[in-house]
N, C-alpha and C positions, 0 to 999 in steps of 0.2 A: 502493501500499500505506498507504502515511504515513497519508493520510488514512480511512482505513478503521480503522486503529491507533486513531486519536484519537478518533473514533466511539463506537467500544467502549469505552475507556476513559471516555468520559463518561457513556457511559450504564450502566454497570457499578457507577457510585457508589451508586446507588439503592438493591444489593444485593453488599454487599462479600464476600460469597464468591463463587469461580468459576462459573462457567455453561456448562455442554458445547456445542463446536462453534460458537464466533461468538458466544458470551454473548447479551446480552439484544437488541442490535442484529438477532441473525440470526434471534429470535421475532418480533420485529418483523416481520420481512423476508416469514416466513412466514404470521402473522396477516392483514396487510395485503388481499389479496383476498378473505375472509369474508365470503359474502351473506347470511347469513340473520338472521333477523331479532333473536337474541339477545345478549348477551355471555357467553355458555359455552362459550368458544374456547379455555379455556388462556390467553388473551391478558396480557401484564402491564401494570397499569396503573400510569401515572404521575403522575396527580392526578387530582382530582375536584372540581370546584367549582360553586358554585349561582349563579345570578341567576335569580330570583322572575319566571316561573313554571316553572323549567327546572335541571334538572343538567346536567353539563359533563364527559365523560369524557378524560383523555388515552390511549387504545386503540392505539398507534400514528396514527391518526386522530384526530380530537378529535368523538366523537359526543354528542347532545343526547338528554337524557330528559326526558318531561313529567312533572310532578305529578300524580299521582293520587289518587282517595280510597286503594287498595288499592296495589301495586308500583309502581315507575315503570315508563313505557312507553316502553322505547329504540328510537329511529329508527336503527339503522346500513343502511339503504338510501342515506342523504344524509348525509353526514359534513358537518362545517363545512368550507367549503373551506381548504385547507392555504396557505401562502404561493407555495410552487410545488409543481408536479406531482412528488409521491414525498417529498417532505418529512413526515417524524414528530416528531410530537411527544412532546417526553420531561419535561415540567414547564410544568405549569398549574395557575392560580391566577385568583379574581376581584381585583380591584384598585379602589377608586375614587378618580382622581384628580382627579374631579369635573367632572360635575356628576350621576354615577352610576356603576353598576360596568360594567367592561367586562372581557373577559377578557384574559389574557396569557400568551402559549404561547413556551416555548423549541423550536426547530425545528432537525433536523438531516436531510441528504440522504448516500445511498450516498459519495459524492463528496467530501462534502468543509462547510464552516461556513454557514449558512444565519443564525443569531443570534435576537434578540427580536422578534415581532410581539404585535400588539393587534388584536382584532377587537369593534370597537365595541357596548356595548349599546345597551337592553336586551333585543334579542335578537338577538347575532350569529350571522352565518351565515357570516362569512368571515375570513381572515388575508390574503387579498392586498388590498397595497397597506397594510397595516398597518404595515410594517418601522417599528424603531425605531432610526434614526440619530442619535445622540449618540456623540460618536467613544468614549463608555466604553464601550458593546454593540455595536457596529453590527459585522456580520462574526462576532462571536464567541459559541461554542458557549455552549449555559444550560445548567449542569449544574443548577440549583436555583433557586427560586423561592420568597419567602415574605413574606408579609403579617405586618407587626409594629405595634408601638406602640399598639395599640388600633386596627390599619387604617387608620393614617394613611401608614405608609413600606411601601414592597413593595423589598425585598431580592434582588437579581441576583447568582447567583455563577457567575461568569462563566470560559472557558477557552480561552485565548489562544494562537493557533497558534506553532510553531517547535520548536526541537530543544535541549533538551526543554520541553514544554508550560507555561507560566506558567498560574498559577491568581489570580485574586482579587475582591473584593465590590464590588459597584455600589448605592448608596442612591439610591428614588427617593421622592421628595416630594409627588408628585403635579404639580409643574413642574420640579423641576429633578434632574440626574442629577449624583453626586456620588460621589467615590471612599470605601469604607467601608475596602476593604483594599486596596491597592495589588497591582499585577498580578506579585509575587514570589515568593508560594507556590507550595513543589514538589509541594505535593499538593492535591488537589481540596475545597474546601471543601462541607463534607457536613450543615450543619446552623448556623443563626444563630437567635438569642434577641436579647432588650429586656427590662433593667428599669429600672425610672423614676426609680430615686435614686442616682446624680445625670443620671441618663440614660446605659446603659453598652449597648454591646453586645457580646454572645458571640459566637464562632464556633468549631467545630471543623476541623480543617485535619490529616489523618493522627493523629500520637500528641500533636499541641496543642491546647490550648482557649487561646483569646484573649480578651482582653476589653481594654473602653476606651470613649474618646469616636471618634463617628467620623473615620477618617482616623488615627486612633493607638492601634489595638488594640495591643497586645502582649502575651506568652505570658504566662498567668496561673499565678503562683507558690502560690495558695491550695490548689489542688486536687493530692492527692497520690495518683497510679495504683498500681495494684497491680502492676505492670511497667512497665520504661522502653520496651518495644516495645509496648504495649496502644494500640491505635488507636480515637478517639472517631470517633464514630459520628453522634452527634446532639446538640444541645442543646436545650433547651425551656423557658418561661416561660408558666405559665399563668395569672399575675396580676400581675404585672413586679414580684414580691417572690423567690417561690421559682423555682429553678433543677432540671433534670433534665438529668446526661449520660450517655450510653450508652457502652456498651464491646463490641470484640468478644472481649472476655475473661472475657463471662457476670457483669458488672456493671454496676448504675446506681446514679451518683452524685449524691446529693439535698441540697440545700441551702436553707433556710427563711430565710436573711439575704441576699439577694441575693450569694451565693460567697463571703460569710465564713469559712464552715465546712459541713466536706461530709462527707456520713455516706454511706457503699457499704453495700449489703447484705455480712451478715456473711461470704459465702464465695462462690466463681466457683460461677453456677449450672450443672447439668451435665445430661446428658439421657444415663443411664447412664455412661459415662466421657467424652463429647463436652461440651464447652465451648460453653455457647450464645451466640451473637452479638448481641446486642441492637442494631437498628435507626432506633427512634422511640417517641417517648413524646408519649400525649396525654390529655387529661381536661377534668372541667368544673376553672372556676376555683375554687381552695380545697379542692376534694376531699381526705380523705385518700387515698383509692385513684385512681391512675391506669393506664391501661393503656401495655402496652408492647410495641411488634411487634417479633418474632424474625426471625433467617436462617433459615426453615427448621422453626420448633416455633412457629408459628401465635404465640400473643400470650400476653402474662402480666399477671395484675394485680399493681400494687406498691402495698405497704400503707406508707402512713409515717407512721400511727398508732405504730406502734411503732419501739423504737430496739435494733439496724438496722431499717431499713426489710424488710421481707419481698415475696419473689414467689411466686406461685401461677399456676400454668399454665392457661388455659384447658383445660377437662377432656374437652370432647367429640370421642371421639378416631373417631366415626364420619363425619366430616365433611372435606372436603380442607383446611378450614382450619386442620385441627389440626397439619396440616405442611405450612403456608403460610409461605413468605415478606412479612413485611408490613410496608413503605416507607411509609406513610403511612396517616393515619386522617383522616375528615370526621363532626365530631359536629354533627348538626344536630336539636337539643332530644331528642326520645326514637330520634332516626333515625341511623343509625352506618354509616359504609361504614369499611372497611377495602379497601388497594391493594394488592395481590398480585403476583407475579411471574405466577400463573395463573388471572387473572380479578379481578372486583370482587364483594366480598361486604357482605349489606346485613341490618342487624338494623332494625326497628320498634321494638323495645322495651328501648331503652337505658338504665339508671338510671345518670346520673350520680353518684350518690351512693354507689354501691357497685360500680360498673363492671360492676353484673350484666345480663345477655341472657338471653333467653327460648327465641329461634332465630336461627337466619341461614339465610339466603337468599342463593344465588351466582347473581347477574346473570346 
């Protein structure tokens, strides 16, 4: 029972509200036997990565989508082979440790930990034999993977077994794994970022924002939250200077000066009388408007050109994305992916200057 609880706790950090009957892991278990050739099955998406000429998506198994002049053609009959039978991928990124991009994935099973694995590029087919055996990550659950510092570093958010569990951050520069934050946190790390002057890492865990040099992160005192109990759900930097922190109480905190000062939206964002929990931020470098994914209300556009910043909800209430929980975005020029609890969405008409979209397609 403890092993299953650990897995549910890990996977649910992507969506910080409750999920029915066993949470996301339950949904992943039900999704695995799907045999049709689309991704339109209400499946939770835990990451999408690009290795030209293909995309790879973590939806229980890892599936490959080939780039074509029109839609992405997904092959859901033959997944990328998992490291062990029954292992599910809950975090996926493309990272270049040299000399080229590889896939890195965090895997779990219903019975316990599996860990961090690599599938070698440029056309990965299997995670078998790709276990990362460094003592800092081996046999630990992987809660989050993020590529930072202009693609030079991979950050792994780890979950160490125990009673209670403990949480940490590991930094990989392509050669060496090192401690970014020791396994002493009591809540999972759900977001990490990097600013370039003087080389500062940022991370959110529970109600705390941390900042500092690698191995020396401390609670950041300059961010004033709306309430002591406010949970911080993600942190993002688009250009190494600006920072965005999301919360479960309807706020996005914006800093234009590497965390020296912070400005939130004027009041908590609500739908009717329900406070919106925000989960993630993405957008083009130095753009005044940014995408903000929410838990159950699709996405919003944050406008930083005004003070305080404003938030406007995506307006198309006729499609499922309007009420989706969006945990991650992937921007690839005019192509934008939104990873949700109920499938992968894509648009070919994304404009980073104003975050406008002409239409969405559910894969």
